[in-house]
DOLUM-193062 format. One record per residue (C-alpha): residue in three letters; x, y, z. Coordinates in steps of 0.02 Angstrom, whole numbers, padded with zeros to 5 digits, always signed. Last residue first. Layout:
<recs>
ALAXYZ ...
</recs>
This chain:
<recs>
UNK+00246-03994+06240 UNK+00097-04066+06330 UNK+00089-04233+06417 UNK-00069-04268+06514 UNK-00057-04374+06670 UNK-00104-04548+06729 UNK+00052-04588+06828 UNK+00197-04697+06772 UNK+00283-04816+06894 UNK+00440-04744+06974 UNK+00603-04745+06875 UNK+00750-04843+06945 UNK+00899-04733+06993 UNK+01049-04678+06891 UNK+01173-04548+06946 UNK+01256-04462+06800 UNK+01437-04489+06749 UNK+01452-04377+06595 UNK+01476-04213+06687 UNK+01624-04289+06774 UNK+01679-04389+06924 UNK+01505-04426+06992 UNK+01548-04553+07126 UNK+01467-04724+07151 UNK+01355-04772+07298 UNK+01194-04807+07203 UNK+01119-04642+07262 UNK+01264-04556+07178 UNK+01412-04489+07276 UNK+01473-04311+07246 UNK+01640-04298+07158 UNK+01668-04110+07172 UNK+01639-03967+07295 UNK+01681-03803+07209 UNK+01716-03643+07303 UNK+01638-03475+07344 UNK+01713-03374+07489 UNK+01612-03214+07505 UNK+01624-03085+07644 UNK+01483-02958+07629 UNK+01377-03028+07772 UNK+01525-03073+07888 UNK+01501-03246+07961 UNK+01632-03245+08100 UNK+01522-03158+08229 UNK+01568-03279+08368 UNK+01389-03337+08390 UNK+01369-03368+08203 UNK+01533-03462+08186 UNK+01486-03561+08341 UNK+01321-03609+08261 UNK+01408-03656+08099 UNK+01531-03767+08193 UNK+01388-03846+08291 UNK+01303-03892+08128 UNK+01463-03971+08063 UNK+01482-04062+08230 UNK+01312-04142+08200 UNK+01355-04191+08021 UNK+01522-04264+08073 UNK+01439-04359+08215 UNK+01307-04436+08100 UNK+01433-04499+07973 UNK+01558-04565+08101 UNK+01443-04645+08228 UNK+01478-04569+08399 UNK+01585-04435+08479 UNK+01587-04246+08500 UNK+01721-04125+08558 UNK+01724-03936+08586 UNK+01891-03851+08624 UNK+01887-03672+08688 UNK+02034-03555+08661 UNK+02111-03428+08780 UNK+02281-03513+08788 UNK+02321-03591+08619 UNK+02242-03729+08516 UNK+02336-03807+08370 UNK+02210-03951+08372 UNK+02347-04083+08397 UNK+02428-03976+08531 UNK+02262-03950+08622 UNK+02223-04136+08624 UNK+02397-04173+08691 UNK+02368-04040+08823 UNK+02209-04131+08873 UNK+02304-04292+08902 UNK+02437-04201+09003 UNK+02299-04121+09107 UNK+02236-04293+09149 UNK+02083-04372+09068 UNK+01947-04478+09147 UNK+01883-04373+09293 UNK+01930-04213+09203 UNK+01793-04251+09076 UNK+01701-04083+09078 UNK+01870-04001+09053 UNK+01982-03868+09128 UNK+02155-03838+09057 UNK+02293-03732+09131 UNK+02399-03616+09024 UNK+02366-03457+09123 UNK+02249-03395+08987 UNK+02139-03548+09010 UNK+02121-03685+08881 UNK+01941-03733+08918 UNK+01899-03910+08863 UNK+01721-03958+08817 UNK+01631-04123+08791 UNK+01459-04120+08710 UNK+01309-04236+08723 UNK+01184-04352+08643 UNK+01172-04263+08474 UNK+01002-04258+08388 UNK+01023-04108+08275 UNK+00843-04058+08234 UNK+00785-04155+08388 UNK+00878-04032+08501 UNK+01028-04107+08591 UNK+01147-03990+08499 UNK+01065-03836+08575 UNK+01054-03911+08749 UNK+01243-03933+08747 UNK+01266-03753+08690 UNK+01153-03693+08831 UNK+01253-03797+08955 UNK+01412-03717+08886 UNK+01338-03543+08906 UNK+01284-03580+09085 UNK+01456-03651+09125 UNK+01531-03488+09065 UNK+01625-03467+08901 UNK+01786-03373+08940 UNK+01885-03502+08842 UNK+01811-03427+08683 UNK+01967-03348+08607 UNK+01976-03466+08459 UNK+01842-03600+08448 UNK+01935-03763+08418 UNK+01839-03907+08340 UNK+01823-04089+08388 UNK+01815-04270+08333 UNK+01797-04439+08415 UNK+01736-04567+08288 UNK+01671-04746+08295 UNK+01629-04721+08477 UNK+01639-04860+08608 UNK+01797-04797+08693 UNK+01741-04615+08681 UNK+01576-04634+08773 UNK+01646-04768+08888 UNK+01784-04658+08962 UNK+01907-04789+09022 UNK+02057-04695+08950 UNK+02082-04809+08800 UNK+02017-04687+08670 UNK+02045-04499+08667 UNK+02219-04482+08594 UNK+02206-04605+08450 UNK+02027-04558+08406 UNK+02054-04370+08416 UNK+02005-04314+08241 UNK+02020-04127+08209 UNK+01881-04037+08117 UNK+01912-03866+08044 UNK+01870-03708+08142 UNK+01914-03597+07994 UNK+01803-03450+07944 UNK+01724-03384+07785 UNK+01740-03560+07715 UNK+01559-03610+07747 UNK+01550-03793+07696 UNK+01425-03855+07566 UNK+01443-04045+07577 UNK+01453-04029+07765 UNK+01552-04104+07909 UNK+01690-03974+07893 UNK+01858-04060+07863 UNK+01805-04240+07833 UNK+01640-04195+07751 UNK+01723-04072+07633 UNK+01864-04194+07596 UNK+01742-04332+07549 UNK+01646-04215+07434 UNK+01807-04166+07349 UNK+01884-03995+07361 UNK+01907-03851+07241 UNK+01962-03670+07264 UNK+01870-03541+07160 UNK+01977-03415+07068 UNK+01971-03245+07153 UNK+01812-03141+07160 UNK+01810-02958+07110 UNK+01665-02869+07196 UNK+01571-02724+07115 UNK+01407-02791+07183 UNK+01299-02813+07027 UNK+01422-02822+06882 UNK+01572-02889+06979 UNK+01474-03020+07076 UNK+01379-03069+06919 UNK+01538-03088+06816 UNK+01625-03194+06946 UNK+01474-03309+06958 UNK+01458-03325+06769 UNK+01645-03363+06751 UNK+01632-03497+06884 UNK+01485-03558+06784 UNK+01579-03577+06621 UNK+01742-03638+06700 UNK+01654-03775+06798 UNK+01555-03834+06647 UNK+01703-03836+06528 UNK+01809-03924+06660 UNK+01677-04060+06677 UNK+01688-04093+06492 UNK+01573-04026+06358 UNK+01487-04091+06201 UNK+01314-04032+06257 UNK+01261-03902+06384 UNK+01109-03874+06496 UNK+01060-03727+06604 UNK+00930-03678+06734 UNK+00950-03517+06834 UNK+00826-03554+06973 UNK+00663-03484+07039 UNK+00561-03554+07183 UNK+00386-03617+07224 UNK+00364-03747+07363 UNK+00505-03669+07465 UNK+00689-03711+07481 UNK+00842-03640+07568 UNK+00787-03637+07750 UNK+00669-03781+07719 UNK+00481-03790+07690 UNK+00399-03959+07669 UNK+00371-04030+07496 UNK+00259-04006+07344 UNK+00396-03949+07226 UNK+00370-03814+07095 UNK+00501-03732+06983 UNK+00498-03559+06905 UNK+00630-03527+06772 UNK+00774-03416+06725 UNK+00813-03516+06568 UNK+00969-03579+06483 UNK+01015-03686+06334 UNK+01182-03726+06250 UNK+01194-03870+06125 UNK+01027-03836+06043 UNK+01042-03987+05928 UNK+00872-04070+05949 UNK+00944-04200+06069 UNK+01005-04057+06178 UNK+00833-03974+06170 UNK+00751-04138+06221 UNK+00867-04141+06371 UNK+00810-03965+06412 UNK+00629-04021+06404 UNK+00648-04169+06520 UNK+00744-04073+06654 UNK+00637-03916+06657 UNK+00629-03928+06848 UNK+00499-03981+06976 UNK+00376-03946+06835 UNK+00189-03922+06872 UNK+00095-04082+06837 UNK-00059-04095+06726 UNK-00203-04202+06783 UNK-00331-04328+06724 UNK-00498-04374+06802 UNK-00597-04264+06682 UNK-00505-04225+06519 UNK-00559-04053+06458 UNK-00561-03976+06632 UNK-00390-04046+06674 UNK-00343-04051+06857 UNK-00177-03968+06905 UNK-00048-04068+07003 UNK+00095-04009+07115 UNK+00226-04143+07103 UNK+00310-04233+07247 UNK+00498-04222+07269 UNK+00655-04308+07204 UNK+00615-04322+07020 UNK+00524-04448+06911 UNK+00423-04332+06799 UNK+00235-04300+06795 UNK+00177-04242+06624 UNK+00179-04056+06589 UNK+00088-03892+06614 UNK+00227-03765+06641 UNK+00300-03774+06466 UNK+00481-03723+06424 UNK+00542-03548+06383 UNK+00706-03559+06287 UNK+00854-03442+06312 UNK+00998-03488+06195 UNK+01174-03498+06264 UNK+01322-03443+06156 UNK+01435-03376+06294 UNK+01381-03197+06260 UNK+01200-03250+06284 UNK+01252-03323+06451 UNK+01330-03159+06508 UNK+01189-03043+06454 UNK+01052-03159+06518 UNK+01136-03168+06688 UNK+01160-02979+06689 UNK+00973-02951+06660 UNK+00925-03080+06793 UNK+01043-03002+06920 UNK+00977-02828+06881 UNK+00799-02887+06917 UNK+00853-02971+07079 UNK+00940-02812+07132 UNK+00782-02712+07094 UNK+00680-02832+07201 UNK+00805-02824+07344 UNK+00815-02635+07334 UNK+00626-02624+07341 UNK+00622-02729+07499 UNK+00757-02623+07582 UNK+00670-02460+07526 UNK+00499-02497+07598 UNK+00355-02481+07474 UNK+00343-02670+07457 UNK+00286-02679+07639 UNK+00133-02579+07590 UNK+00084-02699+07450 UNK+00120-02842+07570 UNK-00015-02788+07690 UNK-00049-02961+07762 UNK+00135-03004+07740 UNK+00186-02851+07841 UNK+00059-02895+07976 UNK+00127-03071+07995 UNK+00311-03026+07988 UNK+00302-02892+08122 UNK+00280-02707+08084 UNK+00384-02577+08178 UNK+00487-02540+08023 UNK+00674-02516+08009 UNK+00690-02456+07829 UNK+00530-02357+07854 UNK+00349-02373+07798 UNK+00282-02372+07976 UNK+00151-02504+08016 UNK-00039-02518+08002 UNK-00043-02368+07884 UNK-00154-02220+07935 UNK-00283-02208+07797 UNK-00226-02130+07636 UNK-00275-01986+07522 UNK-00248-02002+07334 UNK-00189-01877+07204 UNK-00181-01732+07325 UNK-00123-01584+07220 UNK-00007-01450+07285 UNK+00059-01290+07205 UNK+00197-01167+07253 UNK+00306-01287+07353 UNK+00482-01230+07397 UNK+00580-01386+07349 UNK+00732-01436+07452 UNK+00918-01454+07418 UNK+01081-01516+07494 UNK+01007-01676+07566 UNK+00958-01749+07397 UNK+01084-01892+07414 UNK+01032-01913+07597 UNK+01147-01942+07745 UNK+01232-01772+07728 UNK+01070-01682+07770 UNK+01094-01494+07746 UNK+01025-01357+07856 UNK+01008-01199+07750 UNK+00945-01303+07606 UNK+00980-01241+07430 UNK+00827-01205+07325 UNK+00724-01296+07195 UNK+00573-01202+07130 UNK+00394-01262+07143 UNK+00272-01399+07096 UNK+00189-01536+07198 UNK+00100-01701+07164 UNK+00030-01802+07309 UNK-00002-01980+07365 UNK-00042-01983+07551 UNK+00067-02117+07632 UNK+00080-02029+07800 UNK-00044-01889+07826 UNK-00069-01721+07739 UNK-00176-01603+07840 UNK-00034-01481+07880 UNK+00001-01465+07694 UNK-00172-01395+07660 UNK-00146-01262+07794 UNK+00022-01215+07716 UNK-00060-01198+07544 UNK-00188-01078+07616 UNK-00053-00981+07710 UNK+00051-00950+07553 UNK+00218-00860+07577 UNK+00202-00820+07761 UNK+00124-00988+07801 UNK+00275-01075+07722 UNK+00275-01249+07646 UNK+00441-01336+07614 UNK+00466-01505+07528 UNK+00612-01622+07566 UNK+00657-01750+07433 UNK+00668-01938+07459 UNK+00736-02075+07346 UNK+00714-02169+07182 UNK+00569-02280+07234 UNK+00464-02129+07277 UNK+00463-02025+07434 UNK+00414-01847+07484 UNK+00480-01788+07652 UNK+00368-01646+07710 UNK+00420-01490+07804 UNK+00290-01370+07871 UNK+00316-01188+07918 UNK+00211-01062+08014 UNK+00212-01184+08161 UNK+00343-01321+08153 UNK+00234-01451+08065 UNK+00340-01602+08018 UNK+00257-01721+07894 UNK+00343-01887+07858 UNK+00351-02009+07711 UNK+00216-01930+07602 UNK+00209-02034+07443 UNK+00259-01977+07269 UNK+00250-01846+07134 UNK+00372-01707+07092 UNK+00360-01555+06977 UNK+00508-01440+06953 UNK+00545-01256+06926 UNK+00733-01236+06921 UNK+00819-01114+07038 UNK+00942-01242+07108 UNK+00955-01393+06993 UNK+01146-01394+07006 UNK+01127-01419+07193 UNK+01050-01591+07166 UNK+00881-01665+07119 UNK+00865-01847+07066 UNK+00804-01951+07211 UNK+00625-01888+07215 UNK+00607-01911+07027 UNK+00604-01767+06904 UNK+00481-01681+06788 UNK+00330-01756+06873 UNK+00142-01772+06855 UNK+00130-01683+06688 
</recs>
C-alpha cells in the first residue's frame, strides 16, 4: 500500500494513527539532528519529521532527499508543537518510521511553488513540472468541476449530449479551416470543425430539440486575447423556442455554475441593446464593473475655432474620478498609449478639475474656463476628477474611447477579480445591416464556393 491518506487529509483527530503517505518532496529543512520535509500531492502538504536520536540511519537518508523526489513514508501522526495556521494540515506532522524513495529527481529548472521563479518559456518547455504547481492544478480541477456541473444542469433542462465528428467537410464559417490530408483518398482533405454548427442543425431536423456538447473547435487564425487556434466551448442548440426561452435557459445556467463552483449568487442579468452598449461604452461587450460612461460633447465643444473638434463627427469623453493628480508625464504616456497602431487614435484632450475648483486643459487656448466648466457639469465631474476627450469619426472614436476606458479602469484598479457583472447585449446587427431581434432572425450571407473535401458523418 502506497498510501492510506492523502497529504491534505490529516487533522488533529488522526493523532496517534499509523499512516502511509506518498508524494513529492516540496522542501527539505535540515536543522542538525532533525530534518523536516514538506511532502506534497495534489490534495495538500504534510510535514514529515526525521530525528537522528530516534533513527540516525533514517535521518541520514532524509538529508539526501532533494526537491521533487517521489517518496513513500510511514509513521504515526502527532500534534505539532509549532502549528502553521496557513495550512489545513498545520496542526499535525508525521514522525517517519520508514522511508522508500520511489523515484529520485534532478534539480528542477524552476521552483514548484505557487509563486514560481520560472518564466513562461521555461515553464512551457517543462509543462509536466508546471502542472505540479497548485494554482495550475486548481485551474484544471475547477475546469473539470465546471464541465460536470454544466452537464448536470443541462441534462436537468432536457438537453441531450451528442458527440459530433471531428473529421468533416469544410463549412462556410468566419475563419479558415485546419485541413487533414486523407491517406485513402490522395489529394482530398478532411476539415477540422470550427464549430459543430452543421451537425447540431441536423440534430434539430432529426427531432432532438435540445442538444449540447462541451466540444473542441479549431480555427486557423491569428491569436487573440480571447481566442486561440484550438479552444473549447459549451455548444448548444434548441428548437421551438423564443428569444426569451434562450435567454432564460442560459442565464439560469450561468447563475447555477457560479453558485455551484464559486458559491456566488448572481442577480438577474440587466439587458441593453447593441446600439446602447456602443453609445454608452464603445463596446459590444462592455465591462460594467465600473462606470465611466461616455458623454457626448458635440454641442458644447464645437464652434470654438478648434479645428479638431469643429471637423469631427463626434466629440465624446469620459470622467476618471479622483485622477486630477495625473502628471503631464502620465498624460503624455496615456496619449502615446492610444496612438499605438492597435488603437490608432490621433490624440487626446484632457481637463483637470483641480481640488480648488479651477480647471486646467490641454486646449486652454481655445476654450475658456466657463466652457470647460460646462463640460464638467454635463459629465457630472467634481473637483479632483480628470476628463478625457476624443474626437473623430463616430464609430472609430467610440471604439477607441472604449479601449481607453478599459485601460483607465485597469490603471485605477476598478476591475476587481472576483467582482462579476454579467449582462445581456441584444439586437446585434447582421452582416447585411439588419438587426437580430430574436432567435429566429439569423444573419444570412452568401455561401463560399465548395471545396474538394470528404464529408463524413
